C-alpha positions as CSV (number, residue, x, y, z in Angstrom):
1,M,-16.5,-34.1,-40.2
2,P,-18.1,-32.8,-36.9
3,A,-21.7,-31.9,-37.0
4,I,-23.8,-29.0,-35.8
5,Y,-27.2,-30.4,-34.7
6,F,-30.0,-27.9,-35.0
7,I,-33.2,-28.5,-32.9
8,S,-36.0,-26.1,-33.8
9,G,-38.5,-24.6,-31.4
10,L,-42.0,-25.6,-30.4
11,G,-44.4,-25.2,-33.3
12,A,-41.6,-24.9,-35.8
13,D,-39.5,-27.3,-37.8
14,S,-36.1,-27.3,-39.7
15,R,-37.4,-24.4,-41.9
16,A,-36.8,-22.1,-39.0
17,F,-33.0,-22.5,-39.9
18,T,-33.5,-21.6,-43.6
19,L,-31.1,-18.6,-43.4
20,I,-28.5,-20.3,-41.2
21,R,-25.3,-20.8,-43.3
22,E,-22.8,-23.6,-43.3
23,F,-19.7,-23.2,-41.2
24,E,-16.2,-24.2,-42.2
25,G,-15.2,-27.6,-40.6
26,Y,-18.8,-28.6,-39.8
27,R,-21.8,-30.1,-41.5
28,N,-25.3,-29.0,-40.6
29,V,-27.8,-31.6,-39.4
30,F,-31.4,-30.4,-38.9
31,L,-33.6,-32.6,-36.6
32,E,-37.3,-32.9,-36.9
33,W,-39.8,-33.4,-34.0
34,I,-41.1,-36.9,-33.4
35,A,-44.4,-37.9,-31.7
36,P,-44.1,-38.1,-27.9
37,Q,-45.2,-41.3,-26.2
38,K,-47.8,-41.2,-23.4
39,N,-46.3,-39.7,-20.2
40,E,-42.8,-39.7,-21.8
41,P,-40.2,-37.7,-19.8
42,L,-38.1,-35.2,-21.7
43,A,-34.9,-37.2,-21.2
44,A,-36.4,-40.3,-22.8
45,Y,-37.8,-38.3,-25.6
46,A,-34.5,-36.6,-26.3
47,N,-32.7,-39.9,-26.5
48,R,-35.2,-41.3,-28.9
49,M,-34.9,-38.2,-31.1
50,F,-31.1,-38.7,-31.3
51,A,-31.2,-42.5,-31.5
52,D,-29.9,-42.7,-35.0
53,Y,-26.9,-40.3,-34.4
54,E,-23.6,-41.1,-32.8
55,L,-22.5,-37.9,-31.1
56,T,-18.8,-37.0,-30.5
57,E,-17.0,-34.4,-28.5
58,Q,-16.4,-32.3,-31.6
59,D,-20.1,-32.1,-32.3
60,V,-22.2,-29.0,-31.3
61,L,-25.8,-28.7,-30.3
62,V,-27.9,-25.7,-31.2
63,G,-31.3,-25.5,-29.5
64,L,-33.9,-22.9,-30.7
65,S,-36.4,-22.0,-28.0
66,F,-37.9,-25.3,-26.6
67,G,-35.2,-27.1,-28.6
68,G,-32.7,-25.8,-26.1
69,L,-34.2,-28.0,-23.4
70,V,-33.8,-31.0,-25.6
71,A,-30.1,-30.0,-26.3
72,L,-29.4,-29.7,-22.6
73,E,-30.9,-33.2,-22.0
74,I,-28.8,-34.7,-24.7
75,S,-25.6,-33.1,-23.4
76,K,-26.2,-34.9,-20.1
77,T,-25.8,-38.4,-21.6
78,N,-23.5,-37.8,-24.6
79,P,-19.9,-36.5,-24.9
80,I,-20.9,-33.1,-26.0
81,K,-18.7,-30.2,-25.1
82,K,-20.6,-27.2,-26.5
83,V,-24.3,-26.3,-26.4
84,I,-25.7,-23.1,-27.9
85,L,-29.1,-21.8,-26.7
86,L,-30.7,-19.6,-29.3
87,S,-33.7,-17.6,-28.3
88,S,-33.9,-20.2,-25.6
89,F,-33.9,-20.8,-21.9
90,R,-32.4,-23.2,-19.3
91,D,-35.7,-23.8,-17.6
92,K,-39.0,-22.0,-17.1
93,K,-37.5,-19.5,-14.7
94,D,-35.8,-17.9,-17.8
95,L,-39.2,-17.1,-19.4
96,K,-41.1,-13.9,-19.0
97,G,-43.2,-13.8,-15.9
98,S,-46.4,-13.8,-17.9
99,M,-45.3,-17.0,-19.6
100,Q,-44.5,-18.7,-16.3
101,F,-47.9,-17.6,-15.0
102,L,-49.7,-19.1,-18.0
103,L,-47.7,-22.4,-17.7
104,N,-48.5,-22.7,-14.0
105,L,-52.2,-22.4,-14.9
106,R,-51.8,-25.5,-17.0
107,L,-54.2,-24.2,-19.6
108,Y,-52.5,-26.3,-22.2
109,N,-54.5,-29.2,-20.8
110,L,-57.6,-27.6,-22.3
111,L,-56.2,-27.7,-25.8
112,P,-57.9,-30.2,-28.1
113,N,-56.0,-32.9,-29.9
114,F,-56.9,-31.5,-33.3
115,K,-55.8,-28.4,-35.3
116,M,-57.6,-25.1,-34.8
117,R,-56.5,-22.5,-37.4
118,W,-57.7,-19.6,-35.4
119,F,-55.6,-20.7,-32.4
120,D,-52.5,-21.0,-34.6
121,K,-53.0,-17.4,-35.7
122,I,-53.2,-16.2,-32.1
123,A,-50.1,-18.2,-31.1
124,V,-48.1,-16.7,-34.0
125,G,-49.0,-13.3,-32.6
126,F,-47.1,-14.0,-29.4
127,F,-43.8,-14.1,-31.4
128,G,-44.1,-10.5,-32.6
129,V,-42.8,-11.2,-36.1
130,K,-42.1,-8.1,-38.1
131,T,-42.4,-9.2,-41.7
132,R,-45.3,-10.9,-43.6
133,E,-42.9,-13.5,-45.0
134,A,-41.8,-14.5,-41.5
135,R,-45.4,-14.5,-40.2
136,D,-46.7,-16.6,-43.1
137,G,-43.8,-19.1,-42.7
138,L,-44.3,-19.4,-39.0
139,L,-48.0,-19.9,-39.4
140,D,-47.4,-22.7,-41.9
141,M,-45.1,-24.4,-39.5
142,F,-47.6,-24.1,-36.7
143,Q,-50.3,-25.6,-38.9
144,H,-48.1,-28.7,-39.5
145,T,-47.4,-29.2,-35.8
146,D,-49.0,-32.1,-33.9
147,P,-51.3,-30.7,-31.2
148,K,-50.4,-33.6,-28.9
149,L,-46.7,-32.5,-29.3
150,V,-47.6,-29.0,-28.3
151,K,-49.4,-30.0,-25.1
152,W,-46.6,-32.4,-24.2
153,S,-43.9,-29.8,-24.8
154,L,-45.6,-27.1,-22.7
155,R,-45.9,-29.6,-19.9
156,Q,-42.1,-30.3,-20.2
157,I,-41.4,-26.6,-20.0
158,R,-43.5,-26.3,-16.8
159,L,-41.6,-29.2,-15.2
160,S,-38.2,-28.0,-16.3
161,H,-35.4,-27.5,-13.7
162,Y,-31.9,-26.6,-14.7
163,S,-28.8,-27.9,-13.0
164,D,-25.2,-27.1,-14.0
165,L,-23.7,-29.3,-16.7
166,C,-20.3,-30.9,-15.9
167,G,-17.8,-30.4,-18.7
168,V,-20.2,-28.6,-21.1
169,K,-19.7,-25.1,-22.3
170,L,-23.0,-23.3,-22.5
171,F,-23.5,-20.3,-24.8
172,N,-26.5,-17.9,-24.9
173,I,-27.6,-16.0,-28.0
174,L,-30.7,-13.9,-27.2
175,G,-32.6,-10.9,-28.6
176,T,-33.0,-8.0,-26.2
177,K,-36.7,-7.7,-27.3
178,D,-37.6,-11.4,-27.1
179,Q,-41.4,-11.7,-26.5
180,L,-41.3,-15.0,-24.6
181,V,-37.8,-15.3,-23.0
182,A,-36.6,-13.0,-20.2
183,Y,-33.3,-11.1,-20.5
184,W,-31.2,-13.7,-18.7
185,K,-27.4,-14.1,-18.5
186,L,-24.8,-16.8,-18.0
187,P,-21.7,-15.9,-16.0
188,D,-20.0,-15.6,-19.5
189,H,-20.5,-16.6,-23.1
190,N,-23.5,-14.3,-23.7
191,F,-24.3,-12.8,-27.1
192,F,-27.1,-10.3,-27.3
193,I,-28.7,-9.0,-30.4
194,E,-30.1,-5.5,-29.9
195,G,-33.8,-5.1,-30.7
196,A,-34.2,-8.7,-31.9
197,G,-37.3,-10.8,-31.0
198,H,-38.0,-14.5,-30.5
199,L,-37.7,-15.2,-34.3
200,M,-34.4,-13.6,-34.7
201,V,-33.0,-16.8,-36.3
202,Y,-35.0,-15.7,-39.3
203,E,-35.4,-12.0,-39.0
204,Q,-31.8,-11.2,-37.9
205,A,-30.1,-14.2,-39.5
206,D,-27.0,-12.3,-40.4
207,E,-26.2,-11.4,-36.8
208,V,-27.1,-14.9,-35.6
209,N,-24.7,-16.4,-38.1
210,Q,-22.0,-14.0,-37.0
211,H,-22.4,-15.1,-33.4
212,L,-22.5,-18.7,-34.3
213,A,-19.3,-18.4,-36.2
214,K,-17.6,-16.7,-33.2
215,I,-18.8,-19.5,-30.8
216,L,-17.6,-22.3,-33.1
217,Q,-14.1,-20.7,-33.1
218,H,-14.2,-20.6,-29.3
219,P,-11.9,-23.3,-27.8
């Protein structure tokens, strides 16, 4: 049976997809982040992340936020025909201007290689979560994220540069009130959720599931 491979966002893990349902004809596979090697490029990291999986043309990649960049990298070297970006971006140019500015300052280099609870609380605030349940869940995921992975990931976002993918259909599911990602569009295959923020995978899960179902039925 074909698989849908779900890659979570930076600071999150597979729990971000708790409310994503199973879809007829597919099995859900949720990947977890691995520790990056020193000076490892994104392409090499993505290949290590998927080393234990044999991808086919029928499989689908779903990348949440930073996970979208990993999905795009994997599609370059595997027979993937369909990639879904969820609250995500093709490269740093799809981020809000303020986020691009902060990345270009490279302030992430000042982050220590150990956990700081107060910093996690500030980071969660950027996501604009609306419910206490979502906020507490996101904070717990942040507190279990390797600080070295965070610094490495932010650097990969700063270095990201998108180029068209040959033979891959790209789909964009985005909230109109996303706090981190700008309102960007593909030539086609865009699905916008009105009023949804960056954590819509959890807070507007029903609508996200509806859009995923439509995309999976798309030829």
